C-alpha positions, 0 to 999 in steps of 0.5 A: 499500500502506498503512503498517504497524502499530507494535503487532505490532513492539512485541509481537515486540520484547518477546518477543525481549528477554523470553527465557525470562522466567516468572511465578515470577520475578515472584512467581507460582510457581504459574504458572511453567508458563506460557510467556509467549513463546507467549501474547505471540506469539499476540497478536502474530500476531493483530495482525500478521494483521490488519495484513497484511490491511489492506495489501492485495496483498502484495509480490512474493516475491524473493530469499527463498531464505535464508528457505527454507533457514532454515526448513528448517534449523530443521525439520531441528533439530526432526526431529533429536530423533528420534535424540536421546539419552534425557537430552536436553531435546527438549521445551523445545528444540523449542518454542524452535526453533518460536518461533524459526522463527515470530519470524523469519517474523513479523519478516520480514513485518512489516518488508516493509510499510515497512522504514524505519519498521519498523527505526527503530521496532525500534531505538527499542524496543531503545534503550529496553530498553538504557536500562531494563536498564542502570538496573535492573542498576546501581540494582536488581540490583547485582553478581551472581556474580563481581561481573558485572552483568545484569538481569531473569534474562537473565545477563551474556552476554545482557545485554551484547548488549542494551546494545550493541544500545543503542549501535547503536540510538543511532547509528541513531536519529541524535538527540542525546538518544539518543546521550547515553545511549551511555556508560550503555550501555558502562559497563553493557557493561563491567559485564557482564564478557562479554569475548566480547560486548565483543570482538564489539561492538569488531569491529563498530564497527571494521568500521563505521568502516572502511566509512565511513572516506571519509565521516568528517569530522575535526570530528565525529570529534574531538568524538565521541572527546573526548566518549566520553574525557571520559565515560570518565574521569567513569565511572572516577574516579566508579565505585564499588569494585565497578566498578574490582575487576571490571575489575581481576579480570575483564579484567586478572588473568583474561584477561591474566595467568591467560589464563582462558577460563571453560573454554570451550576444554575445552567446545569440544573436547568439542563438536568430538569429538561432531561427529566422532563423529556426522559425518552428522546429529549426535547429535540435538537437545540432544545435547550435554547428553544425552551430555555436559552432563548429567554435567558440569553443562554446558548447551550448547557455548557456540558456535552453529556447534559446537552445529550440528556436534555435534547436526546434523552435516554436514547441519545445518552445510550448511543453516546454511551455505547460508542464511547465504551466501544471506542475505549475498547478499541484503543485499549492497548494501542494495538501495534502503535501504542505511542501514536494511539496513546497521544491521540487518546490524550488529546481527545480525553482533554477536549472531552474533559473540557467539554464537560464545562464549556462549548456546544456539540461542534465545539467538541469536534476535536474530541471526535477527530482525535478519537477517530485518529486514535482508533485508526492507529489502534486497528491498523496493523504494521506491514512486515517487510517482505523478505529479499528474494536471495534470502528466501532462496538461501532459506529454501536451500538450507532447509 
């Protein structure tokens, strides 16, 4: 089988990172109706189709029950628009879910051709994106609402995911120049003011350290700790007043003293009541906004699981749970590529944990993307190198 094209991965990653970016943000208000995701995805699928055709015979299907359930889950969410409240925004939400399903399939099939190369290429792109986002947030955009930093209109909670994925990417690339950008990523993550994102990053980091605890050597660990400590001290003493004031207000006063949770508990309670009120099939696609959010100026429940429970009921929760369980069984052990699979799993878990505190369905796209790449790496088999002709002849003679 031939190697993969890198161009489909480039286009797919750009679409995944770009989010719902529209041309009116770039100074073209008359073209605000153009959905760049659709245009970019169409181009990516054309190149991917060429790539798949040139690879020859596709690999055998194996352990893809998670993918079937995932697509059924997306289809059920789309179908739930039939019983959604009148005020629900079913049109845009349906487009989001269609794109989410296509992205998941595209990343999966692109990665299966050469998982190691595909995952490494994806992490290179995410590392570069984290650098660009961090520099743009600090030196171009500056602090926004509540002094929090973000870039390219994605919001602080999306911004922090890009930066923490940059940290995972730097580790995955295993190059000194990539690791040197880690303090920049961590600084940008703190400047986002996203407490949930930082907690998710900390949880993934601790889990990773616990998993590899037996392979850690004292020297590299002390060197890494000293480097991060020195970088933190430099950042703290050279940072502008906006950084120290954000840290003091957001993380100390609001979190520790005032125990301020951005009204999340009230929003989650409303979503839970909706789930109890519509237990079987939920209130329908975007039902939370249609019944509650439109009146209370809340876009979505800010919790992926509660959103599914409220809008999809037990059917939606069952499909989601089944897909995640089958995916976990698929990636367990990592297959023939435990390192590539593990890194993609870490990225997926990071986004999944973050999605329990902020974002809507499409904001969780990076979870499904990395989940697809991890599963593709786990099920793909390493091709054995053919034995040379003369060697085979000698073996035959010797026997």
